[in-house]
N, C-alpha and C positions, 0 to 999 in steps of 0.2 A: 760849274767854277772848275777852273783847270788851275793848282799850283805848281808853280816850277820853283825849286829850290838851288840855289848857286853856293856851295861852300868854295869859300876863297881858300887859297894854297900859302895864304900867310897870316898872322893871329890880329893884324894890323884891320883887316878889312869884316866889317860885319855881315853873318850869311845873309846873304842878301835873297827874300823871295817877292815872286811876282804872283799875284793874285789876278786873274781873268775870267770876265764873264759874270754873272749874276751872284751878288754876294746878299742872299735872302733866307728866307726861312724856307722856301722849298731845294735850294741846295744845299745847305750846312746839316750834314748828318751829325759830323761829333766835332768838338773841341780841336784846335791845330794840333795843341801839345800831345794830346792823346793819340791823334793820327799818325807821329812819328816814331820809328824804330827805336830801341833805346840807344843804339848807334849813333843817329841822328840828333835824339837830346842830348846825348851827350857832347859830342861834336859842338853844337851852338853853347852849351853851357861853357866848356873848353874855352869855345871863341869870346862868352860873355856880352856879344852884340847882335841882333838880331834889326834887320830892315824891311819892312813890308811896302813894296810898291805897288799901288792901287791905280796907278794911270788907265789898265785896261779894264777896270771895273765899270761893268755898263750899266750896272742898278744896283742899288743897297739898301738894305730897308733897318728897321731895328732890330730886328735879328741878327743880321750882319754887325751893325753896330757892337752887338752885345758879343759876337765873335770875337772881333776885336780887343774889346774890353777885356775878355777873359784871356786872349795872349798873352797881354800887358800881364794881368795877376798870376798867371802861370809862370813867365818868365822871371817875374819879380820875385818869385818864392826861390827860383833858384840860381837870382843875383846877375840876369841876365836884361840888358839895357833892350828896349823896343824903341825901334822909330818908325815913324811910316812917312811915305812918300807919296806925292800928287793923290792926295785923299780927293774923291769926288765931292762937290760942293754939296750933295745932298748928305753926303753922310755926315760930313762938315756940320751942315744945320740941324741934323738930327742929336749930334753930338751936342750943338748949343744948347738948344732947347732941355735936352737931360741934363745938362751942367757936366756933360763928360769932353768937351772939348780941348781941355789941355792935355787929355791922355793922347790926341790924335795930332797932336802940335808939336 
């Protein structure tokens, strides 16, 4: 899995995160928030918004869904709004089965 982060030059645009590859138990080692430097965490908190683009996710499983849910939980603790764009159908179906679909929508 590869993650690219785009920090905007203004305060009106969400920090953009592009996730590529497989979002599953074999690729996920740490939760997203703890993998960030303190500087990057503070930049996201200051911005107040974080958008994940999942268009290039090739595969996702329940571990990937849990990873995304954890991102929302961690961000909300710091009053950061999280949104998801281009969520793969399989992840949406998993989210629906686990009553977590509203988190990804």
